[in-house]
N, C-alpha and C positions, 0 to 999 in steps of 0.2 A: 679743408672745405674750399672748393673752387667757386669763389664768390663772383656774382655778376656785378658789374659796375652800376647799371641802371635797369630798372624793371617797372613796367606799367602794370598796375593792378586794376582789373576790370571786373566789377560785380555786374554782370550782364542782367539788366532788369527784365528782359523779355523771356518768358517761358516759350520754348520752341519744340517742335516735333523733331523726331530723330534725324531725318535727312538734313534739316536746316541746322541743327546743332553740329553735325559732322562737317557741314559746309563752312560754318563759322570758324571751326577749329582750323580747317585747311586754309581758309582766307587769312587767318592771323599770321600765316607764314609770309605774308606780304609786308608785314610791319617792320620798321627799321630797328626797333629795340625789342628785347624779350617782353612777353606779356603773360601774366598769370590771370586766367579767367575762371571765375566762379559762376556756374550757371544752373538752370533748372529745365525741367522737361514739361511739355504741354501734354498732359495725359499720361497713361501708364506705358512706359517704354523700357526695353532692354536693349543692350548692344552686344554684339558678338565680335570677336577678334577677326582680323583679316583672313585667317585660315579656318574660321569656324564653319561648321556645317549647319545650314539653315534648318534642315529637317530636324536634326537633333535639338537645336536651340528652341524650335517651336514646341517640341515635346516637353522640354524642361520648363519653359515659361509660356504656357498656352494662353495665359490671360493678358499678355501684353503685346504691343506692336514691337517689331524688331528692326534694327538697323545694323548694317555692317560697318565697323570702324576701319579706318585706314591703318590703324596700329594693330599689333599682335595682342596676345593675352586671351583670357577666357570669356565666358558669357557673364554679363553683369546685369542684374535687376536694378533699375534706377528708380524704383518707386520709393525707396527709403534711404538712399545714399546721399552723400555730399559729392557732387561731381565737379571736377576742375580740369583745366588744361594749362600746361605750360608750353609756350612756344619760344624757341631760342634760335635767332638767325645764325647761319653757318659761320659768320665771322667771329662769333663768341666761343670762348674756350670750352664751355659746357657742351656745345654742339659738336666738338671735335673729338672728345674722349670716347672710348669704347662704350658700347651700350650698357654693359654690366656696371661700369663705373659711373655713368650718368644716372643710372637707376639708383645706385647706392647713395650718391650725393644728394639727389632729390629726396629720397625717402629718409635719409639721415636728418635732413632739414625738417621734413614733415614730422618725424618722431619728436624733435625738439619742440616744434609748434604744438603738437598734441599734448606733450607732457606739461608744457607751460600753461595749457588750458585745462589741466586737471585730468587728463586721460593717460593712464599708464600703458606704455607700449614697449615692444621689444623688436629689434631687427632680426629677421630670420637669416640664419647663416648658411642654409643649404635647402635645396628643393625637397619638399615632402613627397614621399612615395604614395601618391594618391591618384587614382584613375578617375578623373572627373573633368567635364567640360566647363563646370561652373568656376568662375574666378575665385570666389570666396570659400570654396571647398578645397582649394589646392594652393597652399602657400608655396612660393618659390623664393629663391635667394633674394634677400633685401626687401621682401615684403614686410609688413608690420603685423604683429599679433598682440593680443591683450594678455592679461595675467592668466586667463583660462586657456590660453593657447589657440584662441579663435582668431582667424585672420580678419583684420579690420581695415587694411589698406593695400591696394594693388594698383597696377597701372600697365598700360601698353605703350610702346614707343615705336617711332618710325623716323628714319633719317631720309631727307630728300636733298636735292641740290640747293634748296632754300634754307634748310636748317633742321632742327630737332623738334618733333612733335611728341609730347608726353601727355597722355590722357589718363587721368587718375580717378579713383573712386575710393571713398572713405565710408565705412559702415560701422556706426557706433550704436551700442545698446541703448545708451541714455541720450536724452536730448542734448543738443550742443549748439553753440553760437557759431554757425558755419563761417560767417564773414570774419569773425575774430580769429578763428583757426587759420583761415587762408591768409589773412593779413599778417599773422605771425609767421606763416610759411614764407610769404613774400619778403619779410625783413630778415629771415634766416638765409634766403637765397641771394639777396642783393644789398649793396651798400646804400643805394638810393632808390626808394620806392615812391612812385607817383601814381595817384588815381587817374585813370583814363576813362573816357566815355566814347566808345567806338560804335560806329553804325555801318555794319556790313551792307553793301549795296552795289549796284551796277550789274551789267550783263555777265561779267565774269563770275560774280557771286551767284547770280541766278542759275548759271550753268553748273556751278558746283552743287547747288541744291538738286538740280535735275539728275546729276550723276549719282548722287548718293540715294536718290529715290528710285532710280531705274531698276527694273526687275533683273536686268543683266548683272548689275552690281550686287544686288541682294543674294542672288542665287549663283554666284560665280563659281562655286564648288559643287 
């Protein structure tokens, strides 16, 4: 396990719309230490991957508002999931390894956190041959599935000159203590975990919100 030395754990208390949530995740790349964020959505939202097709996404999730992520991956319905983000500055080892390896390391830690919270999971060892735009209908290598073979955790990643952005989603059948699961994930990832209270603000943050809300971003494909 490639363990982080320090990690800030942020239970974001503000439910936000899609563009603002995406802006917060990008804004986190300005932090000096890695941050694990647990957050919620204001109203019914779905997010599509960077390469997703907005028309197809709208057909699959007609009852929700949609936002495009900066990361890859499939379409995610956020009405019932646990949504989290891990941001790692580029100076840390986890941000330097290849994408498939960082995905494996993070999801291995998540598997341990879920199992210690009473949720049986298994790491997927290969991509499933499924033709679907929906994230949870198409398990890929190092995703997590339950005992019935259903995918319960997936994520999208992106690397920038500032670091690694990992946006994850967990979908459990039964009710779960999401803050406990994410806290256990934090302790699996890092030697030292500290709660942080962050307040995204300023013109640069406002501009990020505008970028993610722009029609040109939403319909870029």
